[in-house]
Structures are given as structure tokens and as C-alpha cells.
C-alpha positions in Angstrom: 113.9 133.1 113.0 116.6 130.6 111.8 116.4 128.4 108.9 117.8 124.8 109.7 118.4 124.1 105.8 120.6 127.3 106.1 122.7 125.6 108.6 122.8 122.4 107.9 122.0 122.5 103.9 124.1 119.4 102.9 121.6 117.1 105.1 118.3 117.3 103.6 116.2 114.1 103.2 116.4 112.4 99.6 115.5 108.6 100.4 113.2 106.8 103.2 114.0 103.3 103.2 111.5 100.7 105.1 113.4 97.7 106.3 111.7 94.4 106.8 107.8 94.9 106.0 105.0 92.5 104.5 102.2 93.7 105.0 103.1 97.4 106.3 100.2 99.7 104.9 101.8 101.6 101.2 99.6 104.5 101.8 101.1 105.0 105.5 104.6 104.7 104.2 104.0 107.0 101.2 102.7 109.4 104.3 105.7 109.1 105.8 107.8 109.6 103.0 106.2 112.8 101.7 106.1 114.7 105.6 110.1 114.2 105.8 111.5 114.4 102.1 113.0 117.6 102.0 113.4 118.0 106.1 116.7 118.1 107.6 118.4 114.6 109.5 119.4 117.0 112.1 116.0 118.0 113.3 112.9 115.2 112.9 110.5 115.3 115.0 110.3 111.9 116.9 106.4 112.9 118.1 105.0 113.5 114.5 105.9 110.3 112.9 105.1 108.5 115.7 101.2 109.3 115.0 102.1 108.6 111.5 102.9 104.9 112.4 100.2 104.6 115.2 97.6 104.5 111.9 99.0 101.1 111.0 97.9 98.0 112.1 100.5 95.5 111.4 103.4 97.9 112.6 104.1 96.9 116.3 107.3 99.0 117.0 110.5 100.8 114.6 113.6 101.6 115.1 115.1 104.7 113.3 118.6 105.0 111.5 119.8 108.0 109.9 122.2 107.5 107.1 124.5 111.0 106.1 124.0 112.4 104.3 120.4 112.2 102.7 118.6 109.3 104.0 116.5 107.9 107.0 115.9 103.8 107.7 112.8 102.4 109.4 113.6 99.1 110.4 110.0 97.7 111.1 108.4 95.1 113.5 105.3 93.6 112.6 102.2 92.1 113.7 102.2 88.7 112.3 99.2 87.2 110.5 97.1 85.2 113.4 94.2 84.1 111.2 91.7 84.4 108.6 88.2 86.6 109.2 85.6 85.5 106.9 83.0 88.6 106.1 80.5 88.2 103.4 82.4 87.7 100.4 85.4 89.3 101.6 88.5 87.4 103.6 90.5 89.6 106.1 94.1 89.1 108.1 93.7 89.0 111.9 97.1 90.0 112.8 98.4 88.5 116.3 97.5 91.5 118.2 93.9 90.1 117.6 92.9 92.8 115.7 91.2 92.3 112.6 92.8 94.9 109.4 91.7 96.0 106.1 94.3 93.3 104.0 92.1 91.3 102.1 93.0 88.1 101.0 92.7 86.1 97.8 90.2 83.1 97.8 93.3 81.3 96.3 95.3 82.1 99.0 97.9 79.1 100.7 98.4 81.0 104.5 97.3 78.1 106.1 95.6 80.1 108.6 92.5 79.4 110.8 89.4 80.9 109.5 87.3 82.4 112.0 83.6 82.8 110.8 80.9 85.1 112.8 80.9 88.0 115.2 83.0 87.4 118.6 84.7 89.6 121.1 88.1 90.3 120.9 89.0 88.9 123.9 87.1 86.0 123.5 88.6 84.7 120.5 92.2 85.9 122.4 91.2 83.7 125.0 90.2 80.3 122.9 92.6 80.8 120.3 95.7 80.8 123.0 94.1 77.4 124.8 93.6 76.2 121.4 97.1 76.8 120.6 98.7 74.9 123.6 97.7 71.6 122.1 98.6 69.0 119.4 95.6 69.3 117.7 95.6 72.7 116.9 97.6 72.0 113.7 94.7 70.1 112.5 92.3 72.9 113.0 90.7 74.5 110.4 88.0 77.2 111.4 86.7 78.6 114.5 82.9 79.2 114.0 81.4 81.8 116.8 77.9 81.6 116.9 74.6 83.3 118.9 74.4 82.7 122.1 78.3 82.7 123.0 78.5 79.1 121.4 81.4 78.4 119.6 82.3 75.1 117.3 85.5 74.0 116.1 85.9 72.3 112.7 88.6 70.1 112.1 90.9 68.2 109.0 89.4 64.9 108.4 85.9 66.6 109.0 86.1 66.4 112.4 83.4 68.9 114.4 83.2 70.0 117.8 80.4 71.7 119.6 81.8 73.7 122.6 79.9 74.8 125.7 79.7 78.2 128.0 82.0 76.7 130.7 85.9 76.3 130.9 87.9 75.9 127.8 90.7 74.7 128.8 88.2 71.6 130.8 87.0 71.3 127.1 90.1 71.1 124.8 91.3 68.3 127.6 88.4 66.1 126.8 89.1 66.8 122.9 92.5 66.2 123.0 91.6 62.6 125.3 88.7 61.9 122.6 91.2 62.6 119.1 93.9 60.5 121.0 92.1 57.3 120.9 91.8 57.5 117.1 88.2 56.0 116.5 87.1 58.2 113.4 84.7 60.3 115.3 83.1 63.3 113.3 81.2 64.6 116.2 82.3 65.8 119.8 79.5 67.8 121.6 80.3 69.3 124.5 77.8 71.9 125.1 76.2 70.3 128.3 78.8 70.3 131.0 79.6 66.8 132.3 78.0 65.2 129.2 80.2 64.0 126.2 78.8 62.7 122.7 80.7 60.8 120.3 79.5 60.2 117.0 
């Protein structure tokens, strides 16, 4: 059997570099590095590397660049932090693939992301979040709370509390937008019953 290291003895990987990383997990980076160190730059198994990257909750895609004679570089494209999941005493980052990650935040973080409270279906969160994002009042949103019986509540700055009903999110968000534009200092907007708007 031909030993690749005998043919190309000068191209063994001695350095693995990851570029543009913020949340990429250290244990996965270490695993990839350990699997590549000492291997030959000319004979990197792309499928094996892809399997290692698949374990990450943050890597969307990556590019490989070989820097001869002994370095391999990965340019990483990460999912971005989107929101924060409150789970008992811990705060977990949700990425913009709408997946809850294992990354835990400190209580005194200042990321300014929307807090997500309660249990929900991923697609339901995605639908609601993307629709709210289209409105100007999104920047005032503090948290989204998912309740039992498919109920959802929104909490905004200035102590504005919105109770949503089980019908079109888009229709309800348009109502919220109109109420907020009136600037009457309402603290509660109740839309739970379709066709009925209660403000206090």
C-alpha cells in the first residue's frame, strides 16, 4: 500500500485556522483540528470534514483554503443569534435557523435580543417572529410568551402587553400597529376574540 506521507512528506498539516467565528463550538473546532493535524494537504477527505461540521449548531456553511506548505484554513459562515430562550434558570441563544442552541448567556448580557418564553413549535415561532419583524414596532418588542392552548402574548417597552388570538397573525399585527400609532398610552391590547379589540 502506498503511503501518502512518503510521497508528499513536506505537506503535512501543522496548523488549522478558523476564520470569522463567534459562536462556533470549541469542542467541534478541537475535534476537527485533531482529525486534520498530521494529515496530508493533498489528501483531505471532504466528506469526513463535513460530518464533523454537521455537529455544529452554528455553522451554516464554510469554505476551505489550503495554505502551503502546512496550513489549512476554514472560512466560517455562522447562523446569527436571533433571540433568547428562557428555560428555568438558564438563558439559551436561538439562532436565525430558529433552533435553540446549547450556548448559555450570562444574566447581565446586553445583546438586546427578544426573549422567548414557554414551549412552542419551531415553525410557529418562525411564522410569528418573521411577521412581527416586518413592523416598525418590532424594535420595541421585549418578549414573546407562548402559553397553553396555543395562546401567545407579546410584551413591549413602556409596559405594553398584547394578548393574541388564534387567528391570522398578520391581521392582528396590523391592528397592533394602528393602535400603537394613536399614541394613547394604552397598556393592554386584547385581541383574543376575533373581531373584538379591547384596549385599556
